[in-house]
C-alpha positions as CSV (number, residue, x, y, z in Angstrom):
1,X,124.7,124.3,102.6
2,X,126.5,127.1,101.6
3,X,126.8,129.5,98.6
4,X,129.2,131.7,97.7
5,X,128.6,134.1,94.2
6,X,131.7,135.6,92.5
7,X,131.6,137.3,88.9
8,X,132.4,135.2,85.7
9,X,133.6,135.7,82.1
10,X,130.5,136.9,80.1
11,X,127.3,135.3,80.6
12,X,127.8,133.7,83.9
13,X,128.2,133.9,87.6
14,X,129.8,131.6,89.1
15,X,127.7,129.9,92.6
16,X,129.7,127.5,95.2
17,X,128.4,125.0,97.5
18,X,129.6,123.0,100.1
19,X,128.6,119.1,99.0
20,X,127.5,116.4,101.4
21,X,127.4,112.8,100.3
22,X,126.8,112.0,97.2
23,X,126.7,108.3,96.2
24,X,123.6,108.7,93.8
25,X,124.1,111.1,90.8
26,X,120.8,112.8,88.1
27,X,121.8,115.4,86.3
28,X,118.9,116.5,83.8
29,X,117.7,119.1,81.5
30,X,120.8,120.0,79.4
31,X,123.4,120.4,82.3
32,X,126.8,120.0,81.8
33,X,128.7,118.6,84.9
34,X,132.1,117.9,85.2
35,X,132.4,115.1,88.5
36,X,136.1,114.5,89.7
37,X,137.0,112.3,93.0
38,X,139.5,114.3,95.2
39,X,139.8,116.1,98.4
40,X,136.7,118.1,99.3
41,X,133.1,118.3,98.7
42,X,132.4,121.4,96.8
43,X,130.3,122.0,93.6
44,X,130.6,125.5,91.0
45,X,127.7,126.2,89.3
46,X,128.8,128.7,86.4
47,X,125.1,130.4,85.4
48,X,123.5,133.7,84.7
49,X,121.3,133.6,88.5
50,X,120.5,130.9,90.7
51,X,117.3,130.8,89.1
52,X,118.3,129.2,86.6
53,X,119.0,125.8,88.0
54,X,117.9,123.5,90.8
55,X,120.0,121.7,93.0
56,X,119.5,119.4,95.5
57,X,121.6,117.4,98.0
58,X,119.8,115.2,100.5
59,X,120.3,111.4,101.5
60,X,123.0,111.2,99.8
61,X,121.7,112.0,96.7
62,X,122.8,115.0,94.4
63,X,120.1,116.4,92.1
64,X,121.2,118.9,89.5
65,X,118.6,120.3,86.7
66,X,117.4,123.6,84.8
67,X,114.6,125.5,86.6
68,X,111.6,126.2,84.5
69,X,107.8,125.5,84.3
70,X,105.4,124.0,81.6
71,X,105.0,128.1,80.7
72,X,108.3,128.3,80.9
73,X,110.2,125.4,80.0
74,X,114.1,125.4,80.5
75,X,114.6,124.7,76.6
76,X,113.9,128.3,76.3
77,X,115.7,129.8,79.1
78,X,118.6,131.6,78.6
79,X,122.6,131.1,78.6
80,X,123.7,127.7,79.1
81,X,124.6,126.0,82.6
82,X,127.5,124.6,83.3
83,X,128.4,122.9,86.7
84,X,132.2,121.3,88.5
85,X,131.6,119.0,91.6
86,X,134.3,117.2,93.7
87,X,133.5,114.2,95.7
88,X,135.5,112.3,97.9
89,X,134.6,108.8,96.4
90,X,133.1,107.4,93.5
91,X,129.3,107.6,93.5
92,X,127.1,104.4,93.4
93,X,124.3,105.3,90.6
94,X,124.3,107.8,88.0
95,X,120.7,109.1,85.8
96,X,121.8,111.5,83.1
97,X,118.5,112.8,80.9
98,X,117.3,115.3,78.8
99,X,120.7,116.3,76.5
100,X,122.5,116.2,79.9
101,X,126.6,115.9,79.7
102,X,128.3,114.1,82.8
103,X,132.0,113.6,82.4
104,X,133.3,111.5,85.4
105,X,137.5,111.0,85.7
106,X,139.7,110.7,88.9
107,X,138.0,107.8,90.8
108,X,139.0,104.7,92.2
109,X,136.9,101.7,92.8
110,X,137.7,98.5,94.8
111,X,135.6,95.8,93.6
112,X,132.1,98.2,94.0
113,X,128.4,98.3,91.7
114,X,127.8,100.6,90.0
115,X,125.0,101.3,87.9
116,X,124.0,104.3,85.2
117,X,120.8,105.2,82.9
118,X,121.0,107.4,80.5
119,X,118.0,108.9,78.3
120,X,116.9,111.2,75.8
121,X,120.2,112.3,74.2
122,X,122.2,112.8,77.0
123,X,125.9,111.6,77.4
124,X,127.8,110.4,80.5
125,X,131.8,109.7,79.9
126,X,134.0,108.6,82.4
127,X,137.3,108.3,82.0
128,X,140.7,108.2,84.1
129,X,139.4,105.5,86.6
130,X,141.5,103.0,88.0
131,X,140.7,99.8,89.8
132,X,138.0,97.0,89.6
133,X,134.3,97.0,90.0
134,X,132.2,93.7,90.8
135,X,129.2,94.9,88.3
136,X,128.6,97.4,86.2
137,X,124.9,98.1,85.1
138,X,123.9,100.5,82.1
139,X,121.1,101.6,80.3
140,X,121.7,103.6,77.1
141,X,117.9,104.9,75.4
142,X,116.8,106.9,73.3
143,X,119.8,108.4,71.5
144,X,122.1,109.0,74.8
145,X,125.8,108.3,74.9
146,X,127.6,106.2,77.2
147,X,131.4,105.9,76.7
148,X,134.1,104.3,79.2
149,X,138.1,104.4,78.7
150,X,139.6,103.6,81.7
151,X,142.4,101.0,83.1
152,X,139.0,99.2,85.0
153,X,138.5,95.6,86.0
154,X,134.6,94.6,85.7
155,X,133.7,91.0,86.6
156,X,130.1,91.3,85.5
157,X,128.4,93.8,82.7
158,X,125.1,94.1,82.0
159,X,124.3,96.8,78.9
160,X,121.0,97.6,77.3
161,X,121.4,99.7,74.6
162,X,118.1,100.6,72.5
163,X,116.6,103.7,70.6
164,X,119.7,104.8,69.0
165,X,122.0,104.8,71.9
166,X,125.4,104.4,71.8
167,X,127.7,102.4,74.1
168,X,131.5,102.0,74.3
169,X,133.9,100.4,76.1
170,X,137.3,100.9,75.1
171,X,140.6,98.6,75.1
172,X,142.0,99.9,78.0
173,X,139.5,98.3,80.2
174,X,139.1,94.6,81.0
175,X,135.2,93.1,80.9
176,X,135.5,89.3,82.2
177,X,131.7,88.3,81.8
178,X,129.3,90.7,79.8
179,X,125.3,90.3,79.0
180,X,123.9,92.5,76.1
181,X,120.4,93.2,74.8
182,X,120.6,95.6,71.9
183,X,118.3,96.5,69.5
184,X,116.2,99.4,67.5
185,X,119.5,100.5,66.0
186,X,121.7,101.0,68.7
187,X,125.3,100.0,68.6
188,X,127.7,98.7,71.2
189,X,131.2,98.5,70.9
190,X,132.7,96.8,73.5
191,X,136.6,96.7,72.6
192,X,137.5,95.9,75.9
193,X,135.0,92.4,76.4
194,X,137.7,90.0,76.2
195,X,136.1,87.8,78.1
196,X,132.5,85.7,77.5
197,X,129.4,87.9,75.8
198,X,125.9,86.5,75.9
199,X,122.7,88.0,75.3
200,X,120.2,89.5,72.1
201,X,120.9,91.2,69.3
202,X,118.1,92.5,67.6
203,X,115.9,95.1,65.1
204,X,119.0,96.4,63.5
205,X,121.1,96.8,66.2
206,X,124.9,96.1,66.0
207,X,127.1,94.7,68.6
208,X,130.7,95.0,68.4
209,X,133.5,93.1,69.8
210,X,137.3,92.3,70.6
211,X,139.1,89.4,68.7
212,X,139.5,87.8,72.5
213,X,135.9,87.7,73.4
214,X,133.5,84.4,73.3
215,X,130.1,84.4,72.4
216,X,128.2,82.2,74.3
217,X,124.2,82.2,73.5
218,X,124.4,85.5,71.4
219,X,120.8,85.7,70.0
220,X,120.2,87.3,66.5
221,X,117.4,88.5,64.7
222,X,115.5,91.0,62.5
223,X,118.5,92.4,61.2
224,X,120.8,92.2,64.3
225,X,124.4,92.2,63.5
226,X,127.7,91.2,65.5
227,X,131.0,91.6,64.2
228,X,134.5,91.1,65.8
229,X,136.9,94.0,66.0
230,X,139.8,91.9,64.8
231,X,137.9,90.0,62.3
232,X,137.9,87.0,64.1
233,X,135.4,85.9,67.3
234,X,135.5,82.4,69.2
235,X,132.2,80.7,69.9
236,X,132.5,78.1,73.0
237,X,136.1,78.1,71.9
238,X,135.9,77.4,67.9
239,X,137.7,80.2,66.0
240,X,135.2,82.0,63.3
241,X,135.7,84.3,60.3
242,X,133.1,86.8,60.2
243,X,131.5,88.6,56.7
244,X,131.4,92.3,56.8
245,X,129.3,93.9,58.8
246,X,126.6,95.0,56.0
247,X,126.0,91.5,55.0
248,X,126.4,89.6,58.6
249,X,123.4,87.6,60.4
250,X,120.0,88.8,58.6
251,X,117.6,86.0,59.0
252,X,118.6,82.4,58.1
253,X,121.9,83.3,56.9
254,X,123.1,84.0,60.9
255,X,123.6,79.9,61.0
256,X,124.9,79.4,57.5
257,X,127.3,82.4,57.8
258,X,128.7,81.7,61.4
259,X,129.4,77.9,61.3
260,X,132.2,76.6,60.7
261,X,133.0,74.0,57.9
262,X,133.8,71.3,60.8
263,X,131.2,70.2,63.0
264,X,129.9,72.9,65.7
265,X,128.3,72.5,69.0
266,X,124.8,72.9,69.0
267,X,123.1,76.5,70.5
268,X,126.3,78.4,70.3
269,X,124.0,80.6,68.4
270,X,120.3,81.2,68.2
271,X,118.1,82.9,65.4
272,X,114.9,84.4,66.4
273,X,112.2,85.1,63.4
């Protein structure tokens, strides 16, 4: 690992490191990281000094955080810490916490699995990606935000959003099968879900889905709501119209409002009390 220090505008110096393998990425404590796939393994960090951050890269795991102790926590340290990294291939997992921000771009996936866990007001943005994923598992907790705006194909997406979290998958993506667990005021916007969606929405959670989506075994309870982006939804191939979201899916109204006038197969929508 080699570190070079150069001057940077105003508040910071630039520290340059050679990166090893980075299959797992963990960023925390208010760090902002721009991560790109490309030639070369390099990490550039802007900070007041090397004491302002902690960096580790061993056994394929890349960790970046702020320096600090319980007597002098990172939130009281002066000056921001921003980083830019180039890796040869897309990492397999991300852990983003404590109001850190990670922006991922210009990577290609050829049927890989990817897992991401966000907490404590953090943010993970994925854009300008290409290719396909076999499975993407995302947990968004405690006011964190996850967004995917890229022309990719997801065979399977397992999504958990809770405690005020926000998850967004744009309509450029194609998601063939999605499982959701949404609760505690969280919101999932699955504009790219044009296959099958199943799971549960509860405790004031909200699910927005695309017009081509089929909802199967989607459970709504405790003020959980579901709405279609284009105001139409299919539940086992039965076209339905949803009421405005503020009036959707509360208590026993779920069954009466989501049932069409004609007969509907039993068990397509479940409600818990």
